[in-house]
Structure formats: structure tokens, C-alpha cells
BAVEXVO-932078 format. One record per residue (C-alpha): residue in three letters; residue number from 1; x, y, z. Coordinates in nm, 2 decimals. Layout:
BEGIN
+-----+-----+--------+--------+--------+
:   r :   k :      u :      v :      w :
+-----+-----+--------+--------+--------+
: ALA : NUM :      X :      Y :      Z :
...
+-----+-----+--------+--------+--------+
This chain:
BEGIN
+-----+-----+--------+--------+--------+
:   r :   k :      u :      v :      w :
+-----+-----+--------+--------+--------+
: MET :   1 :   0.38 :  -0.62 :   2.05 :
: ALA :   2 :   0.48 :  -0.52 :   1.70 :
: LEU :   3 :   0.64 :  -0.64 :   1.38 :
: SER :   4 :   0.95 :  -0.72 :   1.58 :
: ASP :   5 :   0.74 :  -1.00 :   1.74 :
: LEU :   6 :   0.66 :  -1.16 :   1.40 :
: CYS :   7 :   0.75 :  -1.52 :   1.37 :
: VAL :   8 :   0.78 :  -1.77 :   1.08 :
: VAL :   9 :   0.66 :  -2.13 :   1.11 :
: MET :  10 :   0.95 :  -2.35 :   0.98 :
: ASP :  11 :   0.82 :  -2.68 :   1.11 :
: GLU :  12 :   0.46 :  -2.76 :   1.21 :
: ASP :  13 :   0.59 :  -2.97 :   1.50 :
: ALA :  14 :   0.83 :  -2.70 :   1.64 :
: LEU :  15 :   0.77 :  -2.36 :   1.79 :
: PRO :  16 :   0.76 :  -2.06 :   1.55 :
: ARG :  17 :   1.09 :  -1.88 :   1.52 :
: PRO :  18 :   1.13 :  -1.49 :   1.51 :
: ILE :  19 :   1.18 :  -1.36 :   1.16 :
: PRO :  20 :   1.55 :  -1.29 :   1.09 :
: GLU :  21 :   1.71 :  -0.95 :   1.13 :
: TRP :  22 :   1.73 :  -0.89 :   0.76 :
: ALA :  23 :   1.36 :  -0.95 :   0.72 :
: LEU :  24 :   1.28 :  -0.71 :   1.01 :
: PHE :  25 :   1.50 :  -0.45 :   0.84 :
: LEU :  26 :   1.29 :  -0.47 :   0.53 :
: THR :  27 :   0.98 :  -0.40 :   0.74 :
: ARG :  28 :   1.16 :  -0.09 :   0.87 :
: ILE :  29 :   1.22 :   0.03 :   0.51 :
: GLY :  30 :   0.84 :   0.01 :   0.45 :
: PHE :  31 :   0.76 :   0.19 :   0.78 :
: GLN :  32 :   1.01 :   0.47 :   0.73 :
: THR :  33 :   0.91 :   0.53 :   0.37 :
: ALA :  34 :   0.54 :   0.56 :   0.46 :
: LYS :  35 :   0.64 :   0.78 :   0.76 :
: HIS :  36 :   0.82 :   1.03 :   0.53 :
: ALA :  37 :   0.57 :   1.02 :   0.24 :
: PRO :  38 :   0.35 :   1.30 :   0.38 :
: GLY :  39 :   0.64 :   1.55 :   0.40 :
: GLY :  40 :   0.80 :   1.47 :   0.06 :
: ARG :  41 :   0.85 :   1.19 :  -0.19 :
: ALA :  42 :   1.07 :   0.93 :  -0.03 :
: VAL :  43 :   1.28 :   0.71 :  -0.25 :
: VAL :  44 :   1.45 :   0.40 :  -0.11 :
: ALA :  45 :   1.63 :   0.15 :  -0.33 :
: ALA :  46 :   1.78 :  -0.17 :  -0.19 :
: ALA :  47 :   2.01 :  -0.41 :  -0.37 :
: LEU :  48 :   1.95 :  -0.75 :  -0.23 :
: PRO :  49 :   2.12 :  -1.09 :  -0.25 :
: THR :  50 :   1.77 :  -1.23 :  -0.32 :
: ARG :  51 :   1.42 :  -1.08 :  -0.34 :
: ALA :  52 :   1.23 :  -1.36 :  -0.16 :
: CYS :  53 :   0.94 :  -1.22 :   0.04 :
: ALA :  54 :   1.10 :  -0.87 :   0.02 :
: ALA :  55 :   0.79 :  -0.69 :  -0.12 :
: ALA :  56 :   0.56 :  -0.85 :   0.14 :
: LEU :  57 :   0.79 :  -0.76 :   0.42 :
: VAL :  58 :   0.82 :  -0.40 :   0.30 :
: ALA :  59 :   0.44 :  -0.37 :   0.25 :
: SER :  60 :   0.39 :  -0.50 :   0.61 :
: GLY :  61 :   0.60 :  -0.21 :   0.73 :
: VAL :  62 :   0.39 :   0.03 :   0.52 :
: THR :  63 :   0.05 :  -0.09 :   0.65 :
: HIS :  64 :   0.20 :  -0.11 :   1.01 :
: PHE :  65 :   0.26 :   0.27 :   0.99 :
: SER :  66 :  -0.06 :   0.36 :   0.82 :
: PRO :  67 :  -0.31 :   0.26 :   1.08 :
: GLY :  68 :  -0.19 :   0.56 :   1.28 :
: MET :  69 :  -0.29 :   0.78 :   0.99 :
: SER :  70 :  -0.65 :   0.89 :   0.91 :
: ARG :  71 :  -0.85 :   1.07 :   0.65 :
: GLU :  72 :  -0.77 :   1.39 :   0.85 :
: ASP :  73 :  -0.42 :   1.38 :   0.70 :
: ILE :  74 :  -0.57 :   1.45 :   0.35 :
: ASP :  75 :  -0.57 :   1.81 :   0.23 :
: PRO :  76 :  -0.94 :   1.84 :   0.12 :
: GLN :  77 :  -0.88 :   2.12 :  -0.12 :
: GLU :  78 :  -0.60 :   1.94 :  -0.31 :
: HIS :  79 :  -0.79 :   1.61 :  -0.30 :
: PHE :  80 :  -1.11 :   1.78 :  -0.44 :
: LEU :  81 :  -0.91 :   1.94 :  -0.72 :
: ARG :  82 :  -0.74 :   1.61 :  -0.80 :
: LEU :  83 :  -1.07 :   1.42 :  -0.82 :
: SER :  84 :  -1.24 :   1.70 :  -1.02 :
: ARG :  85 :  -0.97 :   1.66 :  -1.29 :
: LYS :  86 :  -1.04 :   1.29 :  -1.34 :
: PRO :  87 :  -1.24 :   1.18 :  -1.64 :
: LEU :  88 :  -1.62 :   1.12 :  -1.61 :
: GLY :  89 :  -1.69 :   0.76 :  -1.51 :
: THR :  90 :  -1.37 :   0.72 :  -1.31 :
: LYS :  91 :  -1.45 :   0.45 :  -1.05 :
: VAL :  92 :  -1.43 :   0.54 :  -0.68 :
: MET :  93 :  -1.53 :   0.42 :  -0.34 :
: LEU :  94 :  -1.73 :   0.66 :  -0.12 :
: THR :  95 :  -1.76 :   0.63 :   0.26 :
: ASP :  96 :  -2.09 :   0.75 :   0.40 :
: ARG :  97 :  -2.17 :   0.69 :   0.77 :
: ASN :  98 :  -1.95 :   0.38 :   0.79 :
: ARG :  99 :  -2.09 :   0.24 :   0.46 :
: ARG : 100 :  -1.86 :   0.17 :   0.17 :
: LEU : 101 :  -2.03 :   0.25 :  -0.16 :
: LYS : 102 :  -1.91 :   0.18 :  -0.51 :
: GLY : 103 :  -1.95 :   0.47 :  -0.76 :
: VAL : 104 :  -1.82 :   0.67 :  -1.05 :
: LEU : 105 :  -1.73 :   1.04 :  -1.07 :
: ASP : 106 :  -1.99 :   1.24 :  -1.26 :
: GLY : 107 :  -1.83 :   1.59 :  -1.28 :
: THR : 108 :  -1.87 :   1.89 :  -1.05 :
: GLU : 109 :  -2.15 :   2.13 :  -0.98 :
: ARG : 110 :  -2.17 :   2.47 :  -0.81 :
: LEU : 111 :  -2.46 :   2.50 :  -0.56 :
: ARG : 112 :  -2.53 :   2.79 :  -0.33 :
: GLU : 113 :  -2.18 :   2.94 :  -0.41 :
: GLU : 114 :  -2.01 :   2.61 :  -0.31 :
: ASP : 115 :  -1.84 :   2.35 :  -0.53 :
: PHE : 116 :  -1.95 :   1.99 :  -0.51 :
: LEU : 117 :  -1.83 :   1.66 :  -0.67 :
: ARG : 118 :  -2.11 :   1.45 :  -0.82 :
: VAL : 119 :  -2.07 :   1.07 :  -0.75 :
: LEU : 120 :  -2.31 :   0.82 :  -0.90 :
: ILE : 121 :  -2.36 :   0.54 :  -0.65 :
: ASN : 122 :  -2.45 :   0.17 :  -0.70 :
: THR : 123 :  -2.81 :   0.20 :  -0.57 :
: GLY : 124 :  -3.09 :   0.06 :  -0.78 :
: ASP : 125 :  -3.18 :   0.41 :  -0.90 :
: ARG : 126 :  -2.81 :   0.52 :  -0.93 :
: ALA : 127 :  -2.85 :   0.79 :  -0.67 :
: THR : 128 :  -2.62 :   1.09 :  -0.70 :
: TYR : 129 :  -2.42 :   1.20 :  -0.40 :
: PHE : 130 :  -2.31 :   1.57 :  -0.39 :
: THR : 131 :  -1.98 :   1.59 :  -0.20 :
: SER : 132 :  -1.84 :   1.92 :  -0.07 :
: VAL : 133 :  -1.47 :   2.01 :  -0.07 :
: ALA : 134 :  -1.45 :   1.93 :   0.30 :
: LEU : 135 :  -1.61 :   1.59 :   0.26 :
: SER : 136 :  -1.42 :   1.49 :  -0.05 :
: LYS : 137 :  -1.17 :   1.31 :   0.17 :
: ASN : 138 :  -1.44 :   1.04 :   0.19 :
: ILE : 139 :  -1.39 :   0.96 :  -0.18 :
: GLU : 140 :  -1.10 :   0.75 :  -0.29 :
: LEU : 141 :  -1.00 :   0.61 :  -0.63 :
: PHE : 142 :  -1.09 :   0.25 :  -0.64 :
: ASP : 143 :  -1.10 :   0.05 :  -0.97 :
: TRP : 144 :  -1.37 :  -0.20 :  -0.86 :
: GLU : 145 :  -1.48 :  -0.47 :  -1.10 :
: GLY : 146 :  -1.80 :  -0.47 :  -1.29 :
: GLU : 147 :  -2.06 :  -0.20 :  -1.35 :
: LEU : 148 :  -2.29 :   0.00 :  -1.12 :
: ARG : 149 :  -2.55 :  -0.24 :  -0.97 :
: PRO : 150 :  -2.80 :  -0.24 :  -0.68 :
: ARG : 151 :  -2.65 :  -0.19 :  -0.34 :
: GLU : 152 :  -2.53 :  -0.50 :  -0.16 :
: SER : 153 :  -2.54 :  -0.57 :   0.21 :
: ARG : 154 :  -2.21 :  -0.67 :   0.35 :
: ARG : 155 :  -2.07 :  -0.79 :   0.68 :
: ALA : 156 :  -1.74 :  -0.71 :   0.82 :
: ILE : 157 :  -1.54 :  -1.03 :   0.87 :
: VAL : 158 :  -1.24 :  -1.03 :   1.10 :
: ARG : 159 :  -1.00 :  -1.30 :   1.01 :
: ARG : 160 :  -0.74 :  -1.42 :   1.26 :
: GLN : 161 :  -0.81 :  -1.14 :   1.50 :
: GLY : 162 :  -0.56 :  -1.27 :   1.75 :
: PHE : 163 :  -0.28 :  -1.25 :   1.50 :
: ILE : 164 :  -0.36 :  -0.89 :   1.40 :
: ASP : 165 :  -0.40 :  -0.80 :   1.77 :
: ALA : 166 :  -0.05 :  -0.93 :   1.84 :
: ILE : 167 :   0.12 :  -0.74 :   1.55 :
: PHE : 168 :  -0.07 :  -0.41 :   1.54 :
: GLU : 169 :  -0.05 :  -0.28 :   1.89 :
: GLU : 170 :  -0.29 :   0.02 :   1.88 :
: THR : 171 :  -0.52 :  -0.09 :   1.59 :
: ASP : 172 :  -0.88 :  -0.19 :   1.61 :
: PRO : 173 :  -0.88 :  -0.53 :   1.42 :
: ALA : 174 :  -1.24 :  -0.48 :   1.31 :
: GLU : 175 :  -1.16 :  -0.14 :   1.16 :
: PHE : 176 :  -0.84 :  -0.27 :   1.00 :
: VAL : 177 :  -1.00 :  -0.55 :   0.81 :
: SER : 178 :  -1.33 :  -0.38 :   0.73 :
: LYS : 179 :  -1.22 :  -0.04 :   0.60 :
: THR : 180 :  -1.03 :   0.02 :   0.28 :
: ARG : 181 :  -0.73 :   0.25 :   0.28 :
: LEU : 182 :  -0.49 :   0.19 :  -0.01 :
: ASP : 183 :  -0.14 :   0.22 :   0.15 :
: ALA : 184 :   0.08 :   0.03 :  -0.09 :
: LEU : 185 :   0.09 :  -0.08 :  -0.46 :
: ILE : 186 :   0.33 :  -0.37 :  -0.54 :
: VAL : 187 :   0.45 :  -0.41 :  -0.90 :
: GLY : 188 :   0.60 :  -0.75 :  -0.97 :
: ARG : 189 :   0.54 :  -1.11 :  -1.08 :
: LEU : 190 :   0.19 :  -1.20 :  -0.96 :
: SER : 191 :   0.24 :  -1.57 :  -0.94 :
: VAL : 192 :   0.55 :  -1.53 :  -0.71 :
: LEU : 193 :   0.38 :  -1.26 :  -0.50 :
: ARG : 194 :   0.06 :  -1.46 :  -0.46 :
: LYS : 195 :   0.25 :  -1.76 :  -0.33 :
: GLU : 196 :   0.46 :  -1.56 :  -0.08 :
: ILE : 197 :   0.17 :  -1.36 :   0.05 :
: LEU : 198 :  -0.08 :  -1.65 :   0.09 :
: GLU : 199 :   0.13 :  -1.96 :   0.16 :
: ILE : 200 :   0.42 :  -1.87 :   0.39 :
: PRO : 201 :   0.30 :  -1.95 :   0.74 :
: LEU : 202 :   0.35 :  -1.68 :   1.00 :
: ALA : 203 :   0.28 :  -1.65 :   1.37 :
: ALA : 204 :   0.28 :  -1.40 :   1.66 :
: LYS : 205 :   0.30 :  -1.46 :   2.03 :
: SER : 206 :  -0.03 :  -1.40 :   2.21 :
: PRO : 207 :  -0.06 :  -1.24 :   2.56 :
: ASN : 208 :  -0.15 :  -1.59 :   2.70 :
: GLY : 209 :   0.19 :  -1.72 :   2.59 :
: GLY : 210 :   0.06 :  -1.92 :   2.29 :
: PHE : 211 :   0.09 :  -1.83 :   1.92 :
: SER : 212 :  -0.17 :  -1.70 :   1.68 :
: ARG : 213 :  -0.13 :  -1.81 :   1.32 :
: GLY : 214 :  -0.15 :  -1.59 :   1.01 :
: SER : 215 :   0.00 :  -1.49 :   0.68 :
: PHE : 216 :   0.13 :  -1.19 :   0.50 :
: GLN : 217 :  -0.22 :  -1.15 :   0.36 :
: ASP : 218 :  -0.35 :  -1.08 :   0.71 :
: LEU : 219 :  -0.09 :  -0.80 :   0.75 :
: ILE : 220 :  -0.12 :  -0.63 :   0.41 :
: ARG : 221 :  -0.47 :  -0.73 :   0.29 :
: THR : 222 :  -0.41 :  -0.75 :  -0.08 :
: ARG : 223 :  -0.71 :  -0.66 :  -0.29 :
: GLN : 224 :  -0.66 :  -0.93 :  -0.56 :
: LEU : 225 :  -0.62 :  -1.21 :  -0.31 :
: GLN : 226 :  -0.93 :  -1.18 :  -0.10 :
: SER : 227 :  -1.31 :  -1.18 :  -0.16 :
: LEU : 228 :  -1.37 :  -0.90 :   0.09 :
: ASN : 229 :  -1.41 :  -0.54 :  -0.02 :
: ALA : 230 :  -1.17 :  -0.39 :   0.24 :
: PHE : 231 :  -0.80 :  -0.39 :   0.14 :
: ARG : 232 :  -0.48 :  -0.21 :   0.21 :
: THR : 233 :  -0.25 :  -0.32 :  -0.07 :
: GLU : 234 :  -0.29 :  -0.37 :  -0.45 :
: LEU : 235 :  -0.09 :  -0.58 :  -0.69 :
: VAL : 236 :   0.01 :  -0.50 :  -1.05 :
: SER : 237 :   0.18 :  -0.73 :  -1.29 :
: GLU : 238 :   0.51 :  -0.62 :  -1.42 :
: PHE : 239 :   0.38 :  -0.75 :  -1.76 :
: SER : 240 :   0.09 :  -0.50 :  -1.76 :
: THR : 241 :   0.04 :  -0.24 :  -2.02 :
: ALA : 242 :   0.02 :   0.13 :  -1.94 :
: ASP : 243 :  -0.36 :   0.14 :  -1.97 :
: GLN : 244 :  -0.39 :  -0.14 :  -1.71 :
: LEU : 245 :  -0.22 :   0.05 :  -1.44 :
: PRO : 246 :  -0.45 :   0.19 :  -1.16 :
: ASP : 247 :  -0.46 :   0.56 :  -1.07 :
: ILE : 248 :  -0.36 :   0.60 :  -0.71 :
: GLU : 249 :  -0.32 :   0.89 :  -0.46 :
: PRO : 250 :   0.03 :   1.05 :  -0.42 :
: ARG : 251 :   0.05 :   0.93 :  -0.06 :
: VAL : 252 :   0.04 :   0.56 :  -0.16 :
: VAL : 253 :   0.39 :   0.39 :  -0.15 :
: VAL : 254 :   0.48 :   0.21 :  -0.47 :
: ILE : 255 :   0.69 :  -0.10 :  -0.42 :
: PHE : 256 :   0.88 :  -0.21 :  -0.73 :
: ASP : 257 :   0.96 :  -0.58 :  -0.68 :
: SER : 258 :   1.20 :  -0.61 :  -0.97 :
: ALA : 259 :   1.44 :  -0.42 :  -1.19 :
: ARG : 260 :   1.19 :  -0.47 :  -1.48 :
: ALA : 261 :   0.90 :  -0.33 :  -1.29 :
: PHE : 262 :   1.10 :  -0.02 :  -1.19 :
: LEU : 263 :   1.23 :   0.05 :  -1.54 :
: LYS : 264 :   0.89 :   0.00 :  -1.70 :
: PHE : 265 :   0.66 :   0.19 :  -1.47 :
: SER : 266 :   0.86 :   0.43 :  -1.25 :
: ASP : 267 :   0.76 :   0.73 :  -1.47 :
: ARG : 268 :   0.39 :   0.65 :  -1.43 :
: TYR : 269 :   0.42 :   0.69 :  -1.05 :
: ARG : 270 :   0.65 :   0.98 :  -1.04 :
: ALA : 271 :   0.45 :   1.16 :  -0.77 :
: ASN : 272 :   0.46 :   0.86 :  -0.53 :
: SER : 273 :   0.71 :   0.75 :  -0.28 :
: TRP : 274 :   0.91 :   0.44 :  -0.40 :
: VAL : 275 :   1.07 :   0.14 :  -0.26 :
: VAL : 276 :   1.28 :  -0.03 :  -0.53 :
: LEU : 277 :   1.39 :  -0.39 :  -0.46 :
: LEU : 278 :   1.67 :  -0.51 :  -0.69 :
: ASP : 279 :   1.79 :  -0.87 :  -0.70 :
: ARG : 280 :   2.15 :  -0.86 :  -0.80 :
: THR : 281 :   2.11 :  -1.17 :  -1.01 :
: ASN : 282 :   1.84 :  -1.01 :  -1.23 :
: PRO : 283 :   1.96 :  -0.94 :  -1.59 :
: ALA : 284 :   1.82 :  -0.59 :  -1.58 :
: TYR : 285 :   1.99 :  -0.51 :  -1.24 :
: GLN : 286 :   2.26 :  -0.28 :  -1.39 :
: ASP : 287 :   2.02 :  -0.09 :  -1.60 :
: ALA : 288 :   1.80 :  -0.02 :  -1.30 :
: VAL : 289 :   2.10 :   0.10 :  -1.10 :
: GLU : 290 :   2.20 :   0.34 :  -1.37 :
: SER : 291 :   1.85 :   0.48 :  -1.39 :
: LEU : 292 :   1.83 :   0.53 :  -1.01 :
: ASN : 293 :   2.17 :   0.70 :  -1.02 :
: HIS : 294 :   2.05 :   0.94 :  -1.29 :
: LYS : 295 :   1.73 :   1.02 :  -1.10 :
: TYR : 296 :   1.93 :   1.08 :  -0.78 :
: ILE : 297 :   2.17 :   1.32 :  -0.95 :
: ASN : 298 :   1.88 :   1.52 :  -1.11 :
: ALA : 299 :   1.64 :   1.53 :  -0.81 :
: GLN : 300 :   1.59 :   1.83 :  -0.59 :
: ARG : 301 :   1.64 :   1.63 :  -0.27 :
: ASP : 302 :   1.67 :   1.64 :   0.10 :
: ASP : 303 :   1.87 :   1.38 :   0.30 :
: PHE : 304 :   1.68 :   1.08 :   0.42 :
: PRO : 305 :   1.76 :   1.01 :   0.79 :
: VAL : 306 :   1.98 :   0.72 :   0.69 :
: ASP : 307 :   2.04 :   0.61 :   1.05 :
: THR : 308 :   1.68 :   0.49 :   1.07 :
: LEU : 309 :   1.76 :   0.25 :   0.78 :
: LYS : 310 :   2.11 :   0.14 :   0.86 :
: ALA : 311 :   2.16 :  -0.23 :   0.77 :
: PRO : 312 :   2.45 :  -0.42 :   0.91 :
: ASP : 313 :   2.71 :  -0.52 :   0.65 :
: ILE : 314 :   2.64 :  -0.89 :   0.71 :
: PHE : 315 :   2.30 :  -0.85 :   0.55 :
: GLY : 316 :   2.45 :  -0.80 :   0.21 :
: ILE : 317 :   2.21 :  -0.51 :   0.14 :
: GLU : 318 :   2.32 :  -0.19 :  -0.03 :
: LEU : 319 :   2.09 :   0.11 :   0.01 :
: MET : 320 :   2.01 :   0.44 :  -0.15 :
: ALA : 321 :   1.76 :   0.67 :   0.03 :
: TYR : 322 :   1.66 :   1.03 :  -0.01 :
: VAL : 323 :   1.35 :   1.25 :   0.00 :
: GLU : 324 :   1.27 :   1.45 :  -0.31 :
: LYS : 325 :   1.14 :   1.80 :  -0.25 :
: LEU : 326 :   0.78 :   1.85 :  -0.37 :
: PRO : 327 :   0.73 :   2.13 :  -0.62 :
+-----+-----+--------+--------+--------+
């Protein structure tokens, strides 16, 4: 089964219905954008009749693609260099033998003619981990809350495993819900996104013929909306200031859920792939379209395989898609 098997619960007393074709198309946008991100900076902009649930659907497509990726896709030399340029005290998460440890960057050190990153970890004595270039892929930027503190024991909790099993065909549910890999950053109105991600009831057909219940949160695992440490998506308010924006890896797909969000923060995430969702009724819609047209004209670009993102005219969706060549 796959996202095409996703259903929405319209009535508690009736069988769940398959999500409409336009919603499935939005998941394909997320999937294709994530798929092309490693080979170039993909830019997809969609003018929509309404933005309802659009960001959650796109993010579901992004996370649906990403389980097939691994840390092996990261270039360790580039990743090490990128981390070494971050300020001292930058918060990170380090994976060590299947443990997830909060820490902060503490500079670099050369030992035995080899460069290492120093990471202060949240043990009682604030132990220092020395991480080589090859193992730097086990460090990821993660703006965790609070300060360094004694290590906490944690249990992996698998929520709605049947629902995840039904949607993610070749994914280990325990790994999906217990290991962090930031795949998507959504910029928009937090109150609206929170309601859509948590409260819209979804379902997927189980092998036994019944239905497993879930929500968008089960599919995209938003950091701000769960108490667990492992997440796949992060939310940023479109009313944030520049200093409140998180630093993210270039491979993370940024989903702008409004014209305002795109106009305000697109330059900050210039190295990332974008999905720009524009509601035609938004007052800033035309300004965003003009900005996108300007960026398109000035980009060194390759054609995006548009056939993979072809929307029937009846959807009322207009699309711009291209892959910008990396320098």
C-alpha cells in the first residue's frame, strides 16, 4: 500500500473515503521535490483555489520518499565542513550506537593528522565526543529546547503502527517513529497548521480488510506537536523574526504555506528545495507570483520532469517547476 491508499474519515458512522485526486496530486509534489533534491535545488510553485491541508499533504509526500534515503546519502566531507563553520554552542543531535544524544558544537581539533569535530554531550559531566569526517554524518543540526543536562533514558514509542504499516510500504515503523531525520520545514500560520495536522481524521486499509486510523501527524511527525524526541518535520511561524529561524541542511525541503511566508523567508533558505503554495485569494498572491517569475528568469536551471507533476485542468492548479543548477 502507499499514499494512494490514504483515506479521510468524513463520517464516524460511514466507511472512510479515499482522498480526492487533487490531494493525492499534492502528495506527489512533495515526493517528486524530495526525489530531485539530492541532484539539484528543486523549485515547485503551485497556485491553488484554496490552501486547506496543502502543506500537510505535500509534507506527507516528502516523508514518504525520505524513508528510502539514509545517512549514506550525505557527503561526509561537505557535511563536516558545513558543521565546522557553525558558531560554538550551535545545538545538534548526535547518533551513537542507536542512542540519540543532545549536544552543542565545540569547535574542531586535529589529532594524529586527522580532523575531528568536538561535540559536548548532555551527560552529567558534559562528555566531549570527537567525531571524524567519516562519522560526521551522525551529527545533525537540531535546535532542542533547554540547556545541556544529565542524559535521560528514553523509550521508543510506536503510535498507530497499523496506520504507518499501511501507508509506508517498506518502512520499519519502529525506526520511522523513533529516529529523527528532518525532511521538511513548513513555514505558515501555526494555529491553522496545528489544527489540520492533528485534528483531521485519516485512515488506511489494513491487510485484514479493516481500517487503521491516524492523522497527518503520524505521517509527517512534526516536532512541535509531539512530546517524543524523534521527528521528521518542523514548523516555523510566518510571523517569526529572522533570528528565530532554524538552521537546516540543504537537503531539507522547505514548504512555504502562504505568499507571505515565501516573500518573507525565501532568501533565508536559498540553498534548499522549495514547494511554494499560493492561495489565489491571498492579498500577497500577485507579489509572490512576480517574485517567483523573477527568480525563474534569473536562475541557472534545468527542466523539471513536468510529466511527473501534471495536474488535470479540473483541479484548478497552476504549476511552475524547475531544478536550479547547483554552483
